[in-house]
C-alpha positions in Angstrom: -32.1 -24.6 10.3 -34.5 -22.2 12.0 -37.5 -23.8 10.3 -36.5 -27.2 11.6 -36.1 -25.9 15.1 -39.7 -24.3 15.0 -41.3 -27.4 13.6 -42.4 -29.0 16.9 -43.7 -25.8 18.2 -45.8 -25.1 15.1 -47.1 -28.7 15.2 -48.0 -28.5 18.9 -49.7 -25.2 18.3 -51.8 -26.7 15.4 -52.7 -29.7 17.7 -53.8 -27.4 20.5 -56.0 -25.3 18.1 -57.6 -28.4 16.7 -58.3 -29.8 20.3 -59.9 -26.5 21.3 -62.0 -26.5 18.1 -63.1 -30.2 18.7 -64.0 -29.4 22.3 -66.1 -26.4 21.3 -67.9 -28.4 18.6 -68.5 -31.3 21.0 -69.9 -28.9 23.7 -72.1 -27.3 21.1 -73.4 -30.7 20.0 -73.9 -31.8 23.6 -75.9 -28.6 24.3 -78.0 -29.1 21.2 -78.6 -32.8 22.2 -79.8 -31.7 25.7 -82.2 -29.2 24.2 -83.5 -31.7 21.7 -83.9 -34.3 24.4 -85.8 -31.8 26.5 -88.1 -31.0 23.6 -88.7 -34.7 23.0 -89.7 -35.3 26.7 -92.0 -32.3 26.5 -93.6 -33.6 23.3 -94.0 -37.0 24.9 -95.7 -35.4 27.9 -98.0 -33.5 25.6 -98.7 -36.7 23.7 -99.6 -38.6 26.9 -101.9 -35.8 28.0 -103.6 -35.6 24.5 -104.0 -39.4 24.6 -105.6 -39.2 28.1 -107.9 -36.4 27.0 -108.8 -38.4 23.9 -109.8 -41.4 26.0 -111.8 -39.3 28.3 -113.6 -37.7 25.3 -114.3 -41.1 23.8 -115.7 -42.3 27.0 -117.9 -39.3 27.3 -119.0 -39.8 23.7 -119.9 -43.4 24.4 -122.0 -42.5 27.5 -123.8 -39.8 25.6 -124.5 -42.3 22.8 -125.9 -44.8 25.4 -128.2 -42.1 26.8 -129.5 -41.0 23.5 -129.6 -44.6 22.1 -127.2 -44.1 19.2 -124.9 -47.0 20.0 -121.3 -47.3 21.4 -118.4 -46.6 19.1 -115.7 -47.6 21.5 -115.8 -50.0 24.5 -116.0 -48.4 27.9 -113.7 -49.1 30.7 -114.6 -50.6 34.2 -117.7 -49.8 36.0 -116.0 -47.4 38.3 -115.0 -45.5 35.2 -118.4 -45.7 33.6 -120.0 -44.3 36.7 -117.7 -41.5 36.8 -118.1 -40.7 33.2 -121.9 -41.1 33.4 -122.0 -38.6 36.2 -119.9 -36.2 34.2 -122.1 -36.6 31.1 -125.3 -35.9 33.3 -123.7 -32.8 34.5 -122.9 -31.8 31.0 -126.3 -32.5 29.8 -127.9 -30.4 32.5 -125.5 -27.6 31.8 -126.1 -27.6 28.1 -129.8 -28.3 28.4 -130.4 -25.0 30.0 -133.3 -25.9 32.3 -131.7 -28.8 34.1 -134.1 -31.4 32.7 -132.9 -34.9 31.8 -133.7 -34.6 28.1 -133.4 -31.1 26.7 -134.7 -30.6 23.1 -131.2 -29.8 21.7 -129.4 -32.8 23.1 -128.5 -34.3 19.8 -127.0 -31.0 18.6 -125.1 -30.8 21.8 -123.9 -34.3 21.5 -122.9 -33.7 17.9 -121.0 -30.6 18.9 -119.3 -32.4 21.7 -118.4 -35.2 19.3 -117.1 -32.8 16.8 -115.0 -31.1 19.4 -113.8 -34.4 20.6 -112.8 -35.5 17.1 -111.1 -32.2 16.6 -109.1 -32.7 19.9 -108.3 -36.2 18.8 -107.0 -35.0 15.4 -105.0 -32.2 17.1 -103.5 -34.7 19.6 -102.8 -37.1 16.7 -101.2 -34.3 14.7 -99.1 -33.3 17.7 -98.1 -36.9 18.2 -97.0 -37.2 14.6 -95.1 -33.9 14.7 -93.4 -35.0 17.9 -92.5 -38.3 16.3 -91.2 -36.5 13.2 -89.1 -34.1 15.4 -87.8 -37.1 17.4 -86.8 -38.8 14.1 -85.1 -35.6 12.9 -83.4 -35.2 16.2 -82.1 -38.8 16.0 -80.8 -38.0 12.4 -79.1 -34.8 13.6 -77.5 -36.8 16.5 -76.3 -39.4 13.9 -74.8 -36.6 11.7 -73.2 -34.9 14.7 -71.8 -38.2 15.9 -70.4 -38.8 12.3 -68.8 -35.3 12.3 -67.3 -35.9 15.8 -65.9 -39.1 14.6 -64.4 -37.3 11.5 -62.9 -34.7 13.8 -61.5 -37.4 16.1 -60.0 -39.2 13.1 -58.5 -35.9 11.8 -57.1 -35.2 15.3 -55.6 -38.6 15.5 -54.1 -38.3 12.1 -52.7 -34.8 12.9 -51.3 -36.2 16.2 -49.7 -39.1 14.3 -48.2 -36.7 11.7 -46.9 -34.4 14.5 -45.2 -37.4 16.2 -43.7 -38.4 12.8 -42.5 -34.9 12.1 -41.0 -34.6 15.6 -39.2 -37.9 15.1 -37.9 -36.8 11.7 -36.9 -33.4 13.1 -35.1 -35.1 16.0 -33.2 -37.2 13.5 -32.3 -34.3 11.3 -31.2 -32.2 14.3 -29.0 -35.1 15.3 -27.4 -35.1 11.9 -27.0 -31.3 11.9 -25.4 -31.4 15.4 -23.0 -34.1 14.2 -22.1 -32.0 11.1 -21.8 -28.9 13.2 -19.4 -30.7 15.5 -17.3 -31.8 12.5 -17.3 -28.3 11.1 -16.3 -26.9 14.5 -13.5 -29.4 14.8 -12.3 -28.6 11.2 -12.5 -24.9 11.9 -10.5 -25.3 15.2 -7.9 -27.2 13.3 -7.7 -24.6 10.5 -7.4 -21.8 13.1 -4.6 -23.7 14.8 -2.8 -24.1 11.4 -3.5 -20.4 10.6 -2.1 -19.3 13.9 1.0 -21.4 13.3 1.4 -20.0 9.8 0.9 -16.5 10.9 3.4 -16.8 13.6 5.9 -18.4 11.2 5.2 -15.7 8.6 5.6 -13.0 11.2 9.0 -14.4 12.2 10.1 -14.6 8.6 8.9 -11.1 7.9 10.8 -9.8 11.0 13.9 -11.6 9.8 13.5 -10.2 6.3 12.9 -6.7 7.6 16.0 -7.0 9.9 18.0 -8.3 6.9 16.8 -5.5 4.7 17.5 -2.9 7.3 21.0 -4.4 7.9 21.7 -4.6 4.1 20.4 -1.1 3.6 22.5 0.3 6.4 25.5 -1.6 5.1 24.8 -0.4 1.5 24.5 3.2 2.6 27.7 3.0 4.6 29.6 1.3 1.8 28.3 3.8 -0.7 29.3 6.7 1.4 32.7 5.2 2.2 33.3 4.4 -1.5 32.4 8.0 -2.4 34.7 9.4 0.2 37.6 7.2 -0.9 37.2 7.5 -4.6 34.9 10.5 -5.1 34.4 9.6 -8.7 31.5 10.8 -10.7 29.1 8.2 -12.1 28.2 10.5 -15.0 29.9 11.4 -18.2 30.2 14.8 -19.8 27.3 16.0 -21.9 29.5 17.7 -24.5 32.6 19.8 -25.0 33.5 23.4 -25.8 34.5 23.5 -29.5 35.6 27.2 -29.6 35.9 30.2 -27.2 35.7 33.9 -28.0 36.9 35.6 -24.8 36.5 39.1 -26.3 32.8 38.5 -26.9 32.4 36.4 -23.8 31.0 33.6 -25.9 31.7 29.9 -26.6 30.4 27.1 -28.8 29.3 23.6 -27.8 29.0 20.4 -29.8 25.4 19.7 -28.7 22.3 21.2 -30.3 18.6 20.6 -31.4 19.1 16.9 -32.1 20.2 16.4 -28.5 17.1 18.0 -27.1 19.0 21.1 -26.1 17.1 24.3 -25.3 18.2 27.9 -24.8 18.6 28.9 -21.1 20.2 25.6 -20.1 23.4 26.0 -18.1 26.4 23.7 -17.8 29.3 23.5 -15.5 32.7 23.5 -17.3 35.4 21.0 -16.1 39.1 20.8 -16.6 40.2 18.6 -19.4 42.1 16.4 -17.0 39.2 16.2 -14.5 38.8 13.3 -12.1 35.2 12.7 -13.0 32.2 14.9 -13.5 29.4 15.0 -10.9 31.8 14.4 -8.0 31.2 15.7 -4.5 34.5 17.5 -4.8 33.9 20.4 -7.2 37.5 21.6 -7.5 37.6 20.4 -11.1 34.9 22.9 -12.1 36.4 26.0 -13.7 33.3 27.9 -14.7 29.8 27.8 -16.2 28.1 28.7 -19.4 24.5 29.4 -20.5 23.1 28.4 -23.9 21.8 31.5 -25.7 21.2 30.1 -29.2 20.8 26.7 -31.0 22.8 26.8 -34.2 22.3 23.3 -35.5 21.6 19.6 -34.8 24.9 19.4 -32.8 25.9 23.0 -32.4 25.0 25.8 -30.0 26.2 29.1 -28.8 26.6 29.9 -25.1 27.8 32.8 -23.1 30.4 32.6 -20.4 28.6 33.1 -17.2 31.5 32.6 -14.9 35.1 31.4 -15.1 38.2 31.4 -12.9 40.7 34.1 -13.8 43.5 31.5 -13.2 41.8 28.9 -15.3 39.8 30.4 -18.2 37.4 28.3 -20.3 39.2 26.8 -23.3 38.3 24.7 -26.3 37.9 20.9 -25.6 36.8 21.6 -22.0 34.0 19.2 -21.1 30.6 20.5 -20.0 28.1 18.7 -17.7 24.7 19.2 -16.2 23.0 16.6 -13.9 19.6 17.4 -15.4 20.4 17.3 -19.0 20.9 14.1 -21.1 20.9 14.0 -24.8 17.8 12.4 -26.2 16.0 11.7 -22.9 14.1 13.4 -20.1 15.7 13.1 -16.7 13.8 13.4 -13.4 14.9 14.6 -10.0 13.2 14.7 -6.6 13.5 17.7 -4.3 13.1 17.7 -0.5 13.2 20.7 1.8 13.0 24.4 1.4 14.8 26.3 -1.4 16.7 29.0 0.4 19.3 30.3 -1.9 19.7 34.1 -2.4 18.6 35.1 -5.8 16.4 31.9 -6.2 13.1 30.7 -5.0 11.2 27.4 -5.7 9.4 28.8 -8.7 12.6 29.9 -10.4 14.2 26.5 -9.5 11.3 24.7 -11.2 11.6 26.9 -14.3 15.3 26.3 -14.5 14.8 22.5 -14.3 12.1 22.6 -17.0 14.2 24.8 -19.2 16.9 22.2 -19.1 14.4 19.6 -20.4 14.2 17.8 -17.1 11.3 17.1 -14.8 10.7 17.3 -11.1 9.0 14.0 -10.3 8.1 14.7 -6.6 8.8 17.3 -4.0 8.6 17.9 -0.3 7.4 21.5 -0.4 7.9 24.5 1.7 5.0 23.4 3.9 6.3 19.8 4.3 3.7 18.2 2.1 4.3 16.0 -0.9 3.6 17.6 -4.3 3.9 16.5 -7.9 6.6 19.0 -8.9 4.0 21.6 -9.9 2.7 22.4 -6.5 -0.3 20.0 -6.5 -0.5 18.0 -3.2 -0.3 14.2 -3.5 -0.4 11.3 -1.1 2.5 9.5 0.5 1.8 6.4 -1.5 1.9 8.3 -4.8 5.0 10.2 -3.7 6.8 6.8 -3.2 5.6 5.6 -6.5 7.1 8.6 -8.3 10.7 7.6 -7.3 11.7 5.4 -10.2 14.7 4.3 -12.2 14.3 7.6 -14.3 15.0 9.6 -11.2 18.7 10.7 -11.2 19.1 12.8 -8.1 17.4 13.5 -4.8 18.2 17.2 -4.2 18.2 18.0 -0.5 17.4 21.6 0.4 17.0 23.3 3.8 15.3 21.0 6.2 15.3 23.4 9.1 16.4 22.8 12.7 13.4 22.0 15.1 15.7 22.5 18.2 16.3 26.1 17.4 12.6 27.1 17.2 9.8 27.5 19.7 6.4 25.9 19.7 4.7 29.3 19.5 6.3 30.1 16.1 4.9 26.9 14.6 8.2 26.2 12.8 9.1 23.2 15.0 6.1 21.2 13.7 6.9 22.4 10.1 10.5 21.3 10.3 9.6 18.0 11.8 7.1 17.3 9.0 9.7 18.3 6.3 12.3 16.0 7.9 9.9 13.1 8.2 8.8 13.2 4.6 12.3 13.7 3.4 13.3 10.5 5.2 10.6 8.7 3.3 12.0 9.9 -0.1 15.5 9.0 1.1 14.4 5.5 1.9 12.8 5.0 -1.5 15.9 6.5 -3.2 18.3 4.2 -1.4 16.4 1.2 -2.7 17.1 2.3 -6.3 20.6 3.6 -5.7 19.6 7.2 -6.3 22.3 9.6 -5.2 21.3 12.4 -2.7 22.9 15.7 -3.3 22.7 19.1 -1.5 21.0 22.0 -3.2 24.2 24.1 -3.4 26.3 21.3 -5.0 23.4 20.6 -7.4 23.3 24.2 -8.5 27.1 24.3 -8.9 27.0 21.2 -11.1 24.3 22.7 -13.4 26.4 25.9 -13.7 23.9 28.1 -11.9 25.1 31.7 -11.3 23.0 34.0 -9.2 21.9 37.0 -11.2 22.6 40.1 -9.0 21.7 43.6 -10.2 23.6 45.7 -7.6 26.2 45.0 -4.9 25.2 45.5 -1.3 27.3 45.2 1.8 24.9 42.5 3.1 25.3 40.1 0.2 28.6 38.7 1.4 30.2 39.1 -2.0 33.4 41.1 -2.6 33.0 44.5 -4.1 33.5 44.4 -7.9 36.7 46.3 -8.6 35.8 46.6 -12.3 32.5 47.2 -14.1 30.8 44.0 -14.9 29.9 45.1 -18.4 32.9 47.3 -19.3 33.3 49.5 -22.3 33.4 46.5 -24.7 30.4 44.5 -23.5 28.3 43.4 -26.4 25.1 42.9 -24.4 23.7 43.9 -21.0 24.7 41.8 -18.0 27.5 40.0 -19.8 30.2 38.5 -17.8 33.3 40.6 -17.2 35.8 37.8 -17.2 39.5 38.9 -17.0 39.5 41.8 -19.4 41.5 44.9 -18.7 41.5 48.3 -20.5 43.9 48.7 -23.5 44.6 52.3 -22.3 44.1 53.5 -25.9 42.4 56.9 -26.2 39.5 57.3 -28.6 40.3 59.3 -31.7 37.6 61.7 -31.0 39.7 63.1 -28.2 43.1 63.0 -29.9 43.1 66.7 -31.1 43.2 68.4 -27.7 45.1 71.7 -27.8 46.2 71.5 -24.2 48.1 68.8 -22.6 46.7 66.9 -19.7 46.9 68.9 -16.5 48.6 67.1 -13.7 47.4 67.8 -10.1 49.8 69.6 -7.9 48.2 68.4 -4.7 46.9 71.8 -3.7 43.4 72.0 -2.3 40.9 74.4 -3.9 40.2 77.6 -2.0 36.5 76.7 -2.1 37.2 74.0 0.3 40.0 75.7 2.3 37.7 76.4 5.2 
């Protein structure tokens, strides 16, 4: 397209250059012709002068021949001329004679010398005339060659001009076709843009309607799910196993799950009443205690210690056990959002507990509000959304913080806002898959977690233990006390006392009387 537009300009430039070249050549030839013509005129003048001198010399020679009696070689002119020539010859003879006499002794030699000089002058004049004639012929030939070259240049210029006119005509026709095609393309583009705008507007309206419908359906689904859970409060899970036998004296029990079910030591279960209303319910009143697996006995057998149980409802055989992060033969995933703020537990211990149960943390909103992969490695929001899948069983909600109770100087307000924002993102993804959100405390209660406390302090909020946790009959350190009481039987090592037991009389010792 750009080449076609520049065609006329390039042709005009070429024509202008050729015109200048032709003008320069014509000027040079004209100047050369003027010089040649001037040279020819000068040569003609020289030729006329030489002819005149030759005639004069011939006449002088004839007069001299008459005087010496040799005879004439060329007719003389009129009498006037002869008289003039004769006078001239007499003067020459007197000058060349030396003494002024009419017949000097060396007259013949003088005449011969004059004749020789005259012949020489005649030959020179003839030679000059021939040379001038030859130069005139050469000049005429040069003029003919220059005229032929000028004619060739004129023909080339005419051809170039004709070709330029043809190219301009062709270019104009092509430009007309291109302009017509461009107009068609612009009209088609305009029509496409109009259709595109209509489709975009229609798509935008449809998307807005779909988004509104999705939002309404999601809101209704969440509301119905919460309402159904409040009305029925039934667990959607089933027990993971049952207690087959209990040894309260040893604080041990046995379960019907083992290595074939993927069970590991350290996994904790919540123990339900046999007539429970459903495991995994929001209402945890059916939970009567918790156990921790301490040994795998077989494919479907394991030993567990009694971590906690209600004195009014001790753990018995055939009681179902349940953990939301354990499922026989498969690896479950959970998502965690918020800070882990439970006394006796931090996020690292929480991760270890989940891994010990054979489960996996798919995605987290960490303590700093960022998305992580469950091992502390930061990931993007897109990857965090993709990690919420059908394998995810729970979204565990921890402490989200309260931005209204913090100040900007502390930096906690921005942190809590970030935690809440990213938690809402995980909630939205979980709702699409029907994943149940559960609080951290309820989750820990479902898995049978019991905080391991070494010593009682007034600040821990727990009642003071009225009896030793281990007791005299504990088989291992930190075992659960349960509901045991002393048998009041004295050891045989102390049965042989010689004195009876002294009973206090209530009198204060004198050491303390003051």
